[in-house]
Every structure is written in structure tokens, then in C-alpha cells.
N, C-alpha and C positions, 0 to 999 in steps of 0.2 A: 133430643140430644142424648138422653140416657139410653134410648133404644139403639142409637147409632154406636155408642160406646160399648154396649152389651154385645152387639153383633160383632164388632171388631175384636172384642175379647174372646168370644166363642170361636171365631175363625183362627186366631193365633193359638188358642188352646188346642184346637183340633189338629192343627199342623205344628205340633209341638217340636218336632225334630228340626224342621226348617227354621222355626222361631228361635230355638236354642242356639243353632249355629250362627244365625245373624246377630243375636244378642251377644254371644260369646266373642265373635269377631270384633264387633263394635266396642265391647268392653275392653278387650286387650289393646286395641289400637288407640283407644282413648287413654287407657291407664299407663301404657309403656312410657311415653314421653314424660308424663307428669311424675310417675313413680320413679323413673330414672333420675329426674332432678332431685326428688326427695332423698333417694338413696345416696346420690353423689354428695348432696349437701351434708347429710349425716356422716358419711365417711370422711368428708373434709374436716368436720368438727372433731371427730374421733382422732384423726391423724394429727391435727394441729394442736389439740388441747395439751397433750404431753410435751410437744415441742415448744409451745409458748410458755410452759411452766419451767422450761430449762433454759436459763439465760445464754450460756456459752458452753461450747465443747472444744477441748484441745486434744489434738492427736497428731500422729505423724502425717506428713504431707501425703496426699493421695486423694481419694474420692470423698468429698464432703458428705455425699448421700450415704455411702457405705459406713462412714464413721457415725452418722446420725442414727441410721437404722440399727447398728450394732449397739450403740450406747443407750438409745431410748427404748427400743423394742426387743433387743437381744436377738435380732434376726440378721440375715445376710451373712456372708463370709466374714471371717475375722479381718478387720482392716489392717493396714500396715501398723506394726507395733511401735510404740514409743517406750520410754523408760520411766521409772518412778521419779527420776530426777525432774521430770516435767511438773509433777505435783509439788515437789519441793520448791521449784522455781516460782510457781504461782503463790505458794504460801509465803515465801520470802519477799515477794513483791509487795505484800501488804494490801493488795488491791482486791483480792477475792479469796473466798474459801474454796480450796480444792477438794473434790471428792473423786479419788481415783477409781477406775473400773478396769477389770480384766475379764472380758467375756470371750472365752475361747473354748472351754471344755463343756461337756454335757454328761448328764446321767440319764441314760436312755434317750428320749427325745427332748428332755428339759434342759435349758441352759443353766450352767453353773456361773453365777455372777460373783466375782471376787470384788469386794469393796470394803468400806469402813462403816462404822456405826452411824456416821453423819448422814449416810444415804437414807436411812430410815426416817430421820428427822426431816430431811429435805423433801422426801416424797409424802410425808405425813402417814407413814405406815404404822399400824398398831398391831400388837400381838394378840392373837385370839387365845393362844395357850402357850405355856412355856416361857422362854426368855430369849434374848438375843445371844448370838454366838460370842463366846468370851475367850476361848483358847483355840489353838490349832486343831483342825479336824472336826470342829463343830459346824453345823449348818442350820439354817432356818428355811422352812418351806413356804412358798406361796400357797394360797388357799386352794387353787385348782390342782396343784401338784399333790398336795396332801389328800384331797378328795379322790383324785384319779388313782393314786397308788394305794390308798387306804391305810396310810401310816401317819404317825404323829410323833410327839415328844417321846424319846426313849427308843425309837426305832433307828434303823440305819439306812443309808443310801450309798451306792457305789458309783464312782465316776467311770465313765466309759472311755476306752482307749480311742485315740484319734483315728487309728487305722488298725486293721487286723494284723498287719506286720509292723509291730512297734520295735524297730531295731535299736532304739535308744534304751530299751530295757526298763521303761517307766511303767510301774505296776499300777493298776486301778487302786484308788484310795477309798477305803471304807470310812464313811463320815457319820458321825453321831448327830441325829436330829434332836435339837434342844428347844425348838419352838415352831409354831405355825402362825402365819400372818392372817389378819382379818382380810376379807375380800376387799379389794380396791377397784376391781373391774378395769384393771390396766394390765400391761405386760408383766407387772410384778407378781400377779397371781400365778403365772406359769413359770416362775423361776425358782432356783435353789440358791440361796445366798450364803456365802462363806466369807471369812476374813480373807483379805488380799493375800496374806502369807500362805493360806491353805491352797490357793490356786498354784502358787509356786511349788508347793509340796507335790501337787498333782503332776506338774510339769517335770519334777525331779530336780529342780534347782535348789530346793531345801529338802534335806532328807535326814533320816535318823537310822542308825544301825547299832548293832550290838557293840558293847564296850570292848575295844581292841586290846585293852589292858587285862581283860578278864581271861582266865586260863582256858575257858571253853572256846575263845576266839583265836587261839594260837594257830589253828590251821589256816586262818584267813590272813595272817600277817605275811606280807611279801618281803618287807625290809624294815629294820628298826635301827634308827640312828639317833641316839639320845632320846629326846622327847618327841621326835618325829617318827610316826609309824605309817608305812605304806601298806595298804591292804590290797589283796588280790580280788579277783572276780567272785570268789566264793563267799565273801562277806555277806551276811544276812541283812537286807534292808527291810525296814518295817513298812507295811502297807495299811496299817491302822494305827492311829495315834491314841494312846491310852495314858492314864496317869502314871503308869510305870515307865513308859518310854518317851514321854513328851520332852523330857530334858535332853534327850539324845539328838533331837532335831536341831540342826544348826545351819547357818548361812555360810556361804563362801564368798567373801567380798562384801562390799557395801550394798545396802538396799537400793541406792540410787541407780544402779545399773540393771536392776531387775525389770522384766517387761510388764507393761500394762497396755491395754487397747485404747484407753482414752481417759480424759479427766473432765468431769463436770466442774466448771468454774462459776461460782456464785459471787458476783461482784457486790461489794458493800454498798455501792450506790451507782447511779448512771454514769457519773463522771469517772469512777474507778473502772467501770466496764469499758468505756471508750478508750481510756489510757491503756488498759491491758490489751485491747485489740490492736492498738497502734504499735505495741511492742512486738507483734508477730508479723509486721508488714515488711521487714527487711528482706532483701533479695537472697541473702545467705541463710535465712531462717530455715531450719529443718523441720519445724513443726507448723501446724496450721491451727487457726482458731476460727470457729464457725458459729453462726447463730442458727440453731436448729429450726426455728420458726421460718427463717428465710429459705433454708434448704427444703423444708417440707412444702412451703408455698410454691417453690419452683416445680417440685414434683407434682403438686396438685394442678399447676398451670398446664402441664402436659396431659394430665388426666382430663381436665376440663376441655382441652382442645379435642381430645378423642371423643368426649361426650357430644360435642357439637356435631361431629361427623355422624355419630350414632343417631342423634336426634334427627338430623337431616334425612338419613336413611329411613328412619321410622315414619317421617312425614310422607316420604314417597310411598311407603307401604300403606300408609293411611289413605292416601289418594286412591291407590289401587283397590284397597278394601272397600272404600265408599263407592267406587265405580262398579265393583262387583255386586255390592248390595243393591245399587240402583238397577243393575241389569237383572238381578233376581226379581225385584219388584215389577219391572217392566214385563219380564217373561211370565210372571204370575198373573199380571193383568190379561195377557193374551190367553192364558189357560183358563181364566175365569170369565171369558167373554160370555159364555152361555149363562153363567151365574148372574152376571151384571144385567143381561137382557131379561132374565126372569124377574129380578128385583124391579126393573123398569116397568115390566108388564103388570106387576101386582100393585103398582101405584107409587113406587119410589121415585122421587124427583132426582134430577141430575145433581142438585146440590147435596141431597142426602147421601146419594151414592158416592159422590166425591169426598164428602166428609168421612164416610165410612172408610174409604181407602186411605185417606190422609191420617185418620185416627190409628189405623194399623201401623203405618210407617212411623208416626210419632211415638207410639207405644214402644216399638222396638228401639228407637233411638233413645227414648227416655230411660228405658230399662238398662241399656248399655251404659249410659252416662252415670246413672245411679250406682250401678255395680262398680264402675271404674272409680267413682268417688268413695265408695265403701272400701275398696282395695287400697286407695291412697291413704285413707284414714288409718287403716290397719298397718300400712307400711310406716306411716309417721309414728304410730304408737309403739310398734314392736320392732321397727327396723334397727334401732340402735342396739338392742340386745342381740339381734342376728348378726349385725356388723361386728360387734365385739367378739361374738363366737367365732366368726370367720377370721378376723384379724388376729385374735389372741389364741385361738384354738389350734 
């Protein structure tokens, strides 16, 4: 038996190119369906973990998926906007804690997330250095943003205009970095966090400008009637908030009418969550409430359906690959006819010759299966890191 295995090994080693092609083909065709299941399973866990940790989302009526992706992962286009009054409504209901979000602006490719300090407690985010934002114009960086830009506490970042042609005249806001978060391996690592009011400054809804009562601002006064001063377009608006000018930033109207993209609602208990959801079921309701876990599971259902078609296609390819491998072995037998006759003439029995040929085939199959198993183990071990890099990078 040892002699038979040795001869099989020497034959495969001699025809190393043919052997490598067969082993590679069998490895891939074995690994792809199994590896696909592993990757899809890991992707599903990554996508649903953050959704399952977020009880409820409230936003303007529209696409639940768009609201979920924007609020959870800071991706997708900005959903239909609601107003801060929605957060006030949830707070006054006494059923849940509201955490408003305004995810619309960016600094380079990184999303600027306007929220409140309660968000950090809700997500369990810790500071690696510095502190949380405390006043207008301050920001906290996710770990990946800080590492990519090479900046930290004491540096600055500038918001990007939404378009090249900004007819509204809203200038980019220069923000002071006051802290960097510990890595959480979630979408939070790739975000820039600011106070909700800072996003309204970026949009131009809250602004500061030079004191119109000061003599140097006389050229910017269009009309003065008692205590009411009307300024013309030449008045200087600040695009950086400093201790010297922070007091000049002011609101026009109540905060309730200012825009936000959504609200994370954290019910005090299951009963409170059910009651809160019921209050958004009216036909004339202009807002929607969604369970992110349900939305993401629906999305995964579509992905899993696609996976089934892919696996079916891979199985067809597997059948074709195995048929091709069988054809290669059959053609090899015909080419080795003289070799087989020689082995028979020098005393090799049909059993030994058959065992030799079968050993070669089994060795190729075993090598392919073992390599596929190794790739599957590596995928299970390192797949989550790769998926995080793809999903969050």
C-alpha cells in the first residue's frame, strides 16, 4: 500500500501544473458556497447588531430603510426631514427618551452627526482623549476619522459645502476638535459628532455676525427704526465660533421648527414602546415610527434570496467543474495506456494499478477539500474584520 501511495504522489508531483489546476478548481468550487454562507452570516450579524440595539426610530414619513441607514450607519441620502418638535413630542409623552439626530452635512467624506450628549451614553462611547463637545462649534472625532486625518484635540476640521454652487451663501464652518472617541468598531468610528445646534449653524439657520450697534458696522446698516436694525448683504457673518463671538450667535424663532433627520426613541419599558408606536398609527400622522431591526431583517431577506440564486449558480458550476475534472482523468488514462501496460508487464496486478489510479484521484480531491476547509476557517476568523472595513470604510 505504501508503494502505491508513493507512486501516486510521485506522479502528481511530476505533473504539478495539471495537479495544481485540478486542486485549485476543486478548492474554489468547494469553498465558494460554504464561504458565501459564512460571509453572509457574518454580514447579517454586523448589520443587525446595531439595529437590534436601537429600539425605535422616528422621522418624517418616507422610506423606512433610508431613515434607518441614515440614522444607524450615517449612510444613504438624507431622508425627508422632520423638526425638533418631534423630539419634544416624544419627551413630553413620558414614554421614551428622545435622542435627536441631524445627519446631513460632511467634512470631506466623513459625516457630521448632530446630536446630544445622551447619544454617547446610549451607544456606550468612551473618550480616548479630550472631552465631549460643550459649546457651539466644538466637535468630537470618531477613532477612524482621527487616525485617517492625523488630527486630535486642539486641531480643527471644516464642514464641506453641499454643492459647489451654494446660492444660499452658507459658508463652511471651522470647528474645534475637543475630543477623540475610543474605537467601537461601528459606524461611530467614521463620524464627526457635534451638538445639534452646530449643524444648524452649518446650515445657516443659526448665525452670528458683527455687532450692528458698533461704529465699524455702520456701513452694513440698511435701516434703523428704534431698536430694530435691518442689515444689508455686506454685514460680516462669522464662519468660526470663538469665545469672542460665540455670544453673537442667535436663533430666529423657536427650536421646535428647526430641522432634524430623525429621532432615536428609547422606551422606558416594553409597554411604553408599544404605546408610543400606537400613537403614530393615525392616518393623518405626518411622521413614522419604525423598528430598525425589522427594517434591516427585511433588507437581509432580500439579500438571502439573492444568495440562494448565487448558491444555485455555484452548484451548477460545481457540476460542470467535476465533470471537467472527470474528463481530465479519463483522458489521462488514455494517454497513460502505455504506462499502465508497462506496470502490468512488470508484475503489477489490476488491483494495484486500480488502487494507484484511485489514490491519485482521492489525493486531488482531499487536497481540494482541505484547502477549502482552511479558507473557510480563515474566512470565519478574519471575515468580520474585513466586513467591518467594507461596511464602515
